[in-house]
N, C-alpha and C positions, 0 to 999 in steps of 0.2 A: 782465537781466531778461526779455529777449525770448527768449534761448536757454532760460532756465528755463521760460518759459511753453510754449515748443515742446516741451520734453522732457516736460512734464506732460501735454500733449495726447496725446503718443505713448504714455505709460504708461496713460492713460485708455482708449486705443483697442485695447490689446493683448487677444486672445482670452483667455477665462478658462480656465486649465489645470485638467483634472479632479484632477491630483495636488495642486493647491494649493487649488482652490475647489470641486471636485466633491464628491459624497457619499462617505461612508466606510461600507462594509458591515462588519458585525460579526455573524458567525454563532454566536458562542459558543465556549466552550472544548471541546476534545476530552475525551471521557469514555467510560466504560463503562456498560453497561445490561444489565439481566437479560433472558434469553431470555423472549419473550413479553409483555414490558412495553411500555407506551405511552411512546414517546419524544418529548418536547416540544422543539420548535424556536423559538427566540425571537431575533428581530432587533431588539429594542428598543434595543439598544446602538448601532445604526447611527445616523448623523447627516449632517446637510448644513450646512456652515459659512454658508451664506446663509439658513438656516432655510427652504429650500423643502420642500414635502411630498414624501415618498418613496413610490414603489411597490415592491413586493417580489415576487420570484419565487424559489421554492424547487425544487430538482430533485436527483435522485440522479446523482452522477458514476459511482459504482460501489456494488454491493451483492453479497452472497454468491450464488453460483450456486444457482438453485432458489428464491430468496426471492421471494414475491409481495407484498412490503411496497410500499405506495403512500402518498405524501404527501397528507394531508388539509389543505386551506387553502393551496395552493401560492402563491396571490397575497396572502396576508395576512402580517402582522407576525409572527404566531405560528401555527405549523403543528405537525403531528404525524404520526407513523407507528408502526406496531406492528413491533417487532423480532421476526421470526418464524423466522430462521435464525442460527445461530452464525457469526460473523465480523465483517468490517468493512463499515460503511455510510458512505461518503463523500458528504456532502450539500453541494451549492453553494448559496449565497445570492447573489442579484443584485439590487442596489437601483438605483433611477434616480430623478433629480430632474426628469425631463422633458428634459434637455440631455445630462447626463453619466450614466455608469454606473459601478458599482464592484462587485467580487465578493469573496466570501470563502468559506471552506469549513470544515466541521466534520466530525470523524471520530467516529462512534459504534461501539464495538466490544463484542463479547461473544466471549470465548475459552472457552466451555464445550466440552469435548472432543466431537468428532463420530466416531461409529463408522460405518465404511462397509462392513467386512467382518470375519468371524472364521473362521479356518481351524484346526480342531482336529488337524490332521495325522493322522487316523485314516483311513488308506487303505481304501477300500471301504465306508466307513460314511457315513451321512448327516451334514451338516455341524453338526448339534446334538448329536452324540455325541463325547464325550472319553474318554480312557483315562489311567489313572495312569502317571506317568513320561513321558508324551509332552508335546510342546510345544503351546502354543496361540499362533497368530500373530494379532495384533489390529492392524487398519488403520483409520486415521482422519485426523483433523486436530486441531490444537492440543494435541498432546502436548508434554511438556516434554523438552528435551535433557538435563536433570539427572535421572538415573534415580531419584533419591531424592524428586523432586517428583510422581512418578506412583505411583499405588496401583491394584492390580487385585484384585478379590475375586469369588468366586462362592459364592452362599449365605452371605455374610458371613464366609467363610474367605479370609484374605489369601494371595495367591500370590506366590512369588518372581519378581521380573522378572530376566530374564537378559540382555536386550538391548533398546536403544532406538535407533530410527533416525528421524532427522528430515530432511525433504526438502522443498524448494521446488517440486519437480516432481511426484514421485510422493507417495502417501499416506504419513503418518507410520507407524510400526510399533513395537509393543511385543511383545516375546516373553516368555511365561511358561511355567513347568513345573508340570504337574498334580501336586499332593502326594498322599501316601498317605492323608491324612485328607479328600480331596476328596469331595464329594457333589453331587447335581444341585441346579441352582438358578440364579438370575439372575446374569449377568455385569455387573459395575459397574467402571467406571473412573473414578478421581478424579485431577484435576490441579490441585494447589494446593487451592482451596476448592470447585472446580466438579466436579460429577459427572454422568455419563450412564450410563444402563442399556441393554444390548444388547436388541433386539426379540425375540429368541427365547432362552428358557432353555436352558442347556446341561445335558446329562444325562450322568451317569457311566456308561459302558458297559464290559462285559468279555466275553471268551469264557471261561466258567468251566472248562470240561473242558481247554482248551489252558493256561489259567493254572495249574490244578492240576498238570499235568504238568510245566510250566516251573518250578514251585515245588519242583523237586528230588524229584519223585515219579517212579515208573517207569511203564511203559507197554507195551501190546502193539504191536509194530510190524508192518509190512506184509510179507506173504509171498504170493506168487502160487501158485495151485494149478495144477500142471503138467498136470492132466487135466481142468481146467475145472470141477471140483467143489469145494466147500468143506465144512468141517466144520460151519460156522454160516451159517445162511440170513440172520439179522438179528443185528446186535450193537450194543450201546449203552451208555449211562451213565445212572444214576438220579442225580437231583439235587433239591434243595429250596432255593427262594430264602429268604433271611433277611429280605428287604424286599420290598415290592411293586414290580413293574416290568413291562416288556413284552419279549417276544422280537421283536426288530426284523429280524433275519435268521437264516437257517439257514446253517451253515458246514460246508464239506466239505474234507478234507484227505486226498488220495490220492496214491500215488506216481506215477501216470500217468493220462493222459486215457482215460475210459471212461464207460459208462452208470452212473448212480448215482441212488438214491433216498434222500433224508434225510428223517426223519419225527419230528415232536414229538408226544408223547403225554401225556395225563392218565394217570398211572400207576395211579390208583385205579379209575377207570372204563374204562380201556383204550380210551378214545376219542381219535382222531387230532385233533389241534388245527391242525397244519399239516403238509403233506407236499409235497416238491418233487421232480420227476424232471428229471434233465438228461442228455443224451448228450454225448459228447466233452468231459467235464469232469474236472478233477482238484482244483484248490485255488481257494478264494475263498468269498466271502459271497453267498448267494442272498437277494435281497430278498424280503420278504413284502409282498403287496399291502396286507394288513391285519395290522398288528402284533398279537400275540397276548398279551393280559394274563396275567401269571403272579402268583399270590397268594403272600404270605409264608407259609411253614410248610406249603405244599401240595407233594406230591411229583409230579415230572414225570419223563420219560424222552426222551432224544434217541438215535435209532438210525439206523444206515445199512445199506443193502443194495447192494452193487456187484457187477456181473458179473465173474467171472474173479479177483477179489481178495478177500482177507479178512484180518483182523487175528489173527495167530496166533503171533507169536514172543514167548516169555516171556524176560524178562531177570532177572537175579539179584535187583535190588532190588524190593521190593514196597511199595505204598502202604498206608497205614493207613486204613480206612474207619470211620466217616465222617471226612472231612477238609474243613476249611473254607478257602475261598479268596475274597477280596473279599466279595461279597454273596451267596455261594452255599455250600451244604453238599453235598459230593460223597458220595453214599451208596454206590456200587458200580457194578460192571459186570455186564451181563446178556447173553444170547444165546439165540436159539432155534435148536434142531437142524434140520438139513436137508442134503440132498446137492445141491440145484440152487439157484443164485442166481436170484432173481426180482425185478429191481430195478423192474419195472413195478407191483409190488404191495408192500404192507407186512404183516409178521406181528408181532404183539406178542411181543417176546422174554420168555418166561416164566422160564426157568431161570437161576439165578445160577451158571452153570458156570465162570465165570472171576472170581469175586469178589476173588481176590487180585491182580487186574491192571486197569489202566484202559485202554480202547481209544482210540486217537488216530485219528479220522476224521471223527467227526460232533460238531457242537457248535451252540449258540445264540449270538447276540449279544444279551446281556441288558442292558437299559437301565433303571437305576434311576428310579423315579418322582421328581418334584420334591418338595420339602418333606418328606424323610425323613432 
């Protein structure tokens, strides 16, 4: 009995272990929440075996980069925060009975896809311009490794996904190809049941003269005048848009570096809408500070004047005018007579002296308006 009494006293004097007698923290079950929703945090399932009153403290262990979420009621049994960014929010709950503490955590997640960049693979264009047959690379987060769980559309037209890359280090990547039926509009990506729209609409762009030539039509090629004179002072192509859009760039293609002027005209009024002069230039897009609106059904002319070079070689095949390519009707080729190149000025080419051929050298980058 004496020994029993001694043992009993030793047991009564043992310190209370928090694992056996301290509080238990219960932050709730992991769950998903909608973007922009108010997330409720509830610690009411926490307890203390001794019935002691508990104090509470909520804090973020981690949250998505760029999130400004803040917990309201950090010291209360029930708290809340607004889920402002897609990703995972890991919240820690710490409870105390005044002597011992316990912790638990809960993960609130939202896997709505995030878009960080869109590359339309159109060299020399602005990033919002796409071309038929080219790829679009879409970068972001929370894409699915299962290609069939991702869907990409522009203006509600579904695009074929050709590749998906998922990474823990770099942004995820989806690659799509621009189809023939593409139009300008909003890019939307859907993963499972969650969707996101890119911040800038993508516009369908083309170089109508070049496209017409590449569509198995013939052209006038380049020939250098040996005596520095040319048969034509200004040469160009008449065209008519089938839809409303804008001329975003003027395009020049020449066989070697030289001085050149390329001009966009209103064919009816013969008013210059845009004209750019470059020295030591041969190929590439010339950006316009202010894109030029082009109206559907209205006739325009793009012409070129380059010192020491002109377009003069006839080849056997001949295009049939008018010809339609993409969003443009190609009406014919024109030129103005002259014996001296004057690339510092522009002369409206009146005469259709080469209507059987199409010159390669001057073009516009035409971007179709959204919602057409």
